[in-house]
C-alpha positions in Angstrom: 190.3 -74.6 -101.1 193.7 -73.7 -102.2 192.7 -70.1 -103.1 191.0 -69.6 -99.7 194.0 -70.9 -97.9 196.4 -68.6 -99.8 194.3 -65.5 -99.4 193.8 -66.1 -95.6 197.4 -67.0 -95.1 198.4 -63.8 -97.0 196.3 -61.6 -94.7 197.8 -63.2 -91.6 201.3 -63.1 -93.0 201.0 -59.4 -93.6 200.3 -58.9 -89.9 203.6 -60.6 -89.0 205.9 -59.1 -91.6 208.7 -56.8 -90.4 209.8 -54.2 -92.9 213.6 -53.6 -93.3 215.3 -50.5 -94.7 218.0 -52.7 -96.3 217.3 -54.2 -99.7 216.9 -58.0 -99.4 215.8 -60.6 -101.9 212.1 -61.2 -101.6 210.9 -64.4 -100.0 207.3 -65.5 -99.2 206.7 -64.9 -95.5 206.5 -68.0 -93.4 203.4 -68.7 -91.4 204.2 -69.0 -87.7 203.4 -72.3 -86.0 200.1 -72.5 -84.2 196.7 -71.0 -84.7 196.8 -67.4 -86.0 194.1 -64.7 -86.6 193.7 -61.2 -87.9 190.7 -58.9 -88.4 189.9 -55.8 -90.5 186.9 -53.5 -90.2 185.5 -53.0 -93.8 182.7 -50.5 -93.2 183.5 -46.8 -93.3 182.0 -43.6 -92.0 180.0 -43.0 -88.8 178.4 -46.0 -87.2 174.7 -45.2 -87.3 171.8 -47.1 -85.6 170.1 -49.4 -88.2 173.2 -49.7 -90.4 175.7 -52.6 -90.5 179.3 -52.6 -89.3 181.2 -55.1 -91.4 184.4 -57.0 -90.5 186.6 -59.6 -92.2 188.0 -62.2 -89.8 190.9 -64.3 -91.0 192.1 -67.4 -89.2 194.6 -70.1 -90.1 196.6 -73.0 -88.9 199.2 -75.2 -90.7 197.3 -78.2 -92.2 199.7 -80.6 -90.6 198.9 -79.0 -87.2 195.1 -79.2 -87.3 191.9 -77.9 -88.8 189.6 -75.0 -88.0 186.6 -76.1 -85.9 184.7 -72.8 -85.0 184.7 -69.1 -85.2 182.9 -66.8 -82.6 182.2 -63.1 -82.3 181.0 -61.6 -79.0 179.7 -58.1 -79.1 179.7 -55.9 -75.9 176.1 -54.9 -76.9 173.7 -57.3 -78.4 173.2 -56.6 -82.2 169.8 -56.0 -83.7 168.1 -58.4 -86.1 170.2 -59.1 -89.1 173.4 -59.6 -87.2 175.3 -62.7 -88.5 178.7 -64.3 -89.2 178.9 -65.6 -92.7 179.6 -69.3 -93.2 181.4 -68.6 -96.4 185.1 -68.0 -96.7 185.8 -65.3 -99.1 188.8 -64.7 -101.4 189.4 -62.5 -104.4 189.8 -64.0 -107.8 192.1 -62.7 -110.7 189.3 -60.4 -111.8 189.0 -58.7 -108.4 185.7 -60.4 -107.6 184.9 -61.7 -104.2 184.2 -65.4 -104.2 182.6 -67.2 -101.3 182.8 -70.9 -100.6 180.7 -72.4 -97.8 182.9 -73.9 -95.1 180.6 -74.1 -92.1 177.0 -74.3 -90.8 174.8 -71.2 -90.8 175.7 -69.0 -87.9 173.8 -69.2 -84.6 173.3 -66.1 -82.5 172.5 -66.3 -78.8 172.3 -62.9 -77.1 175.5 -61.0 -78.0 177.5 -64.1 -79.2 177.5 -65.4 -82.8 179.1 -68.8 -83.8 179.9 -70.6 -87.0 180.9 -74.3 -86.7 183.1 -75.5 -89.6 181.8 -78.6 -91.5 184.7 -78.9 -94.0 188.3 -79.8 -93.6 189.5 -76.2 -93.5 192.9 -74.9 -92.3 192.4 -71.3 -93.3 189.3 -69.1 -93.8 188.2 -65.4 -93.9 184.7 -65.0 -92.7 182.6 -61.8 -92.8 180.7 -60.5 -89.7 177.8 -58.1 -90.0 176.7 -56.3 -86.9 173.4 -54.5 -87.2 173.7 -51.6 -84.9 170.8 -51.6 -82.3 168.9 -48.8 -80.7 170.5 -49.7 -77.3 173.9 -48.7 -78.7 173.0 -45.2 -79.7 175.5 -42.7 -78.3 177.5 -45.5 -76.7 180.6 -47.5 -77.8 180.8 -51.1 -78.7 183.7 -53.7 -78.8 184.0 -57.1 -80.5 185.9 -60.1 -79.5 186.7 -62.4 -82.5 188.0 -65.9 -81.6 188.8 -69.1 -83.4 189.3 -72.7 -82.3 191.1 -75.6 -83.9 191.0 -79.4 -83.8 194.2 -79.5 -81.7 192.3 -77.5 -78.9 194.0 -74.2 -79.6 192.1 -71.0 -79.1 193.0 -67.5 -80.3 191.2 -64.2 -80.1 191.4 -60.6 -81.1 189.5 -57.5 -79.8 188.3 -54.9 -82.1 187.2 -51.4 -81.0 185.8 -49.7 -79.1 183.8 -48.0 -81.8 181.6 -45.0 -81.1 178.0 -45.3 -82.2 176.5 -42.0 -83.5 173.6 -40.2 -81.9 172.0 -39.3 -85.3 169.0 -40.8 -87.0 168.4 -41.1 -90.7 165.5 -41.7 -93.1 165.8 -42.6 -96.8 163.9 -41.8 -100.0 161.1 -39.6 -98.8 159.0 -38.3 -101.7 157.8 -34.8 -101.6 155.1 -33.6 -104.1 154.0 -30.1 -105.0 150.4 -29.7 -103.8 150.5 -33.2 -102.4 152.8 -34.6 -99.7 154.6 -31.2 -99.6 154.9 -30.6 -95.9 158.2 -31.9 -94.3 158.7 -32.7 -90.7 162.3 -33.0 -89.4 161.2 -34.2 -86.0 159.2 -37.1 -87.6 161.4 -37.4 -90.7 158.2 -37.7 -92.7 156.3 -35.8 -95.4 152.6 -34.9 -94.9 149.5 -33.9 -96.9 147.8 -30.6 -96.5 145.2 -32.2 -94.2 147.9 -34.0 -92.1 150.0 -30.8 -91.7 146.9 -28.9 -90.6 146.3 -31.5 -88.0 150.0 -31.3 -86.8 151.1 -27.7 -87.4 153.9 -27.6 -84.9 155.7 -30.5 -86.7 156.0 -28.9 -90.1 159.5 -27.4 -90.8 159.7 -27.2 -94.6 157.3 -26.9 -97.6 158.3 -28.3 -100.9 157.2 -26.6 -104.2 158.2 -26.4 -107.8 157.7 -23.3 -109.9 158.8 -22.4 -113.4 158.9 -18.6 -113.4 160.0 -16.1 -116.2 161.9 -13.7 -114.0 163.7 -16.0 -111.5 165.4 -19.4 -111.5 163.0 -20.9 -108.9 162.6 -24.5 -109.8 162.6 -27.0 -106.9 162.4 -25.3 -103.5 162.3 -26.1 -99.8 160.9 -23.2 -97.9 160.2 -22.3 -94.3 156.5 -21.9 -93.5 157.2 -18.5 -92.1 159.1 -17.2 -95.2 158.0 -14.2 -97.2 155.0 -15.1 -99.4 157.1 -14.4 -102.6 159.0 -17.7 -101.8 155.7 -19.5 -101.5 153.9 -18.4 -104.7 150.4 -19.8 -104.9 151.0 -22.1 -101.9 148.2 -22.7 -99.4 149.8 -22.8 -96.0 147.7 -24.7 -93.5 146.4 -22.7 -90.5 149.0 -22.8 -87.6 151.8 -23.9 -89.8 154.3 -21.0 -89.2 157.6 -22.5 -88.0 160.7 -20.3 -88.8 163.1 -22.9 -90.0 166.7 -21.9 -90.8 168.7 -23.5 -93.7 172.1 -23.3 -95.4 172.7 -24.7 -98.9 175.4 -27.4 -99.4 176.3 -28.2 -103.0 179.2 -30.6 -102.7 178.3 -33.0 -99.9 177.2 -36.4 -101.2 176.8 -38.3 -98.0 177.3 -42.0 -98.8 174.7 -43.2 -96.4 172.0 -41.0 -97.9 173.2 -40.8 -101.5 174.4 -44.4 -101.8 176.7 -43.2 -104.6 180.5 -43.9 -105.0 181.6 -40.9 -103.0 183.4 -41.5 -99.8 181.8 -38.6 -97.9 180.0 -38.9 -94.7 178.1 -36.5 -92.4 178.6 -37.3 -88.8 177.3 -36.1 -85.4 180.0 -33.4 -85.1 179.2 -31.9 -88.6 175.6 -31.6 -87.7 176.3 -30.0 -84.3 178.8 -27.5 -85.5 176.9 -26.0 -88.5 176.5 -22.2 -87.9 173.0 -20.9 -88.6 173.7 -17.3 -87.5 173.1 -15.9 -91.0 171.0 -18.7 -92.4 168.1 -18.0 -94.8 164.5 -19.3 -94.4 164.3 -20.5 -98.0 166.3 -22.6 -100.5 165.2 -22.2 -104.2 166.6 -23.7 -107.4 167.7 -26.9 -105.6 169.2 -29.7 -107.8 169.9 -33.4 -107.7 172.8 -34.3 -105.4 172.7 -31.0 -103.7 172.2 -30.7 -99.9 170.7 -28.5 -97.2 171.7 -28.0 -93.6 168.6 -27.4 -91.5 167.8 -26.1 -88.0 164.3 -26.4 -86.6 162.5 -23.3 -85.2 162.6 -24.6 -81.6 166.3 -25.5 -81.9 165.5 -29.2 -81.0 167.0 -30.7 -84.2 169.7 -30.1 -86.7 169.6 -32.0 -90.0 171.2 -32.6 -93.3 168.9 -33.2 -96.3 170.3 -34.8 -99.4 168.4 -34.5 -102.6 168.5 -37.9 -104.3 166.4 -36.8 -107.4 164.0 -34.2 -108.8 161.4 -34.4 -111.4 160.2 -31.2 -113.0 157.4 -32.9 -115.0 155.7 -34.5 -111.9 156.9 -31.8 -109.6 158.5 -34.2 -107.2 161.6 -34.4 -105.1 163.1 -37.5 -103.5 165.1 -36.6 -100.4 166.9 -38.4 -97.5 167.6 -37.0 -94.1 170.2 -37.3 -91.3 169.3 -35.5 -88.2 170.4 -35.2 -84.5 168.4 -34.1 -81.5 170.0 -31.1 -79.9 167.6 -30.2 -77.0 
């Protein structure tokens, strides 16, 4: 438990250090008497319904003063399924790896309150809290009250937030196939077959196709159903599918939620709302992996960002992920 105690104490000590402009001989900061706590939000980017917000909650008391008995998190809006407080205390080893050691019973959630009771003699711990953002929080803000108790009947707490919850929706890894599930709906965030598109013509915003042409770099394309037929070569458009969808290419936006790559880039509500489609095209040809596309539906009801996760010229397929926001 020594490494857990040291790491948790270090986090807490940093919160109490006072920096001086004068050069002084370094000394390890002393932990104040009594129960102490600190909290850090780990997750980055916009807070989107269905995703997790992650926090690290550190608490400590001098061993001679007592032991930790419980840790509690109360959210202002009840979390969705998957919300929990880890019963493992985490520290970082010499190789930079997170190491978790069980220090309490599995967390119990009742409404908007989640509790871990410690079952080991523990004077310091850093627990992780995962809040799965519920539909009820969309467009609102949420706060969290973290608290700890010790065996000497001390209680301490810290409030985190408020944090704004985004209005946007998202959908991951939709597979579009030329001459198959080629018809894409932004309102449903789904891809449809010819027959399904014909049954729901008003919902179809884009058509996916792949063409290898001698006179133009066409490749993988996303095209508005209303576009000139030269951008839909040999494509059978279902009767009634004629939406005029506007789009703008985006080559260097690798949204982390959609791409799940190492880039720290995020598309948020404001990005979606502020994109200008005044001079937008109704087709996007020669699209590549890790490229993107801003989209506005014909009825101005939705604005979206499409990230292209992968393309396969052999099977004429594209895997794409979508963030979208309802405008009207």
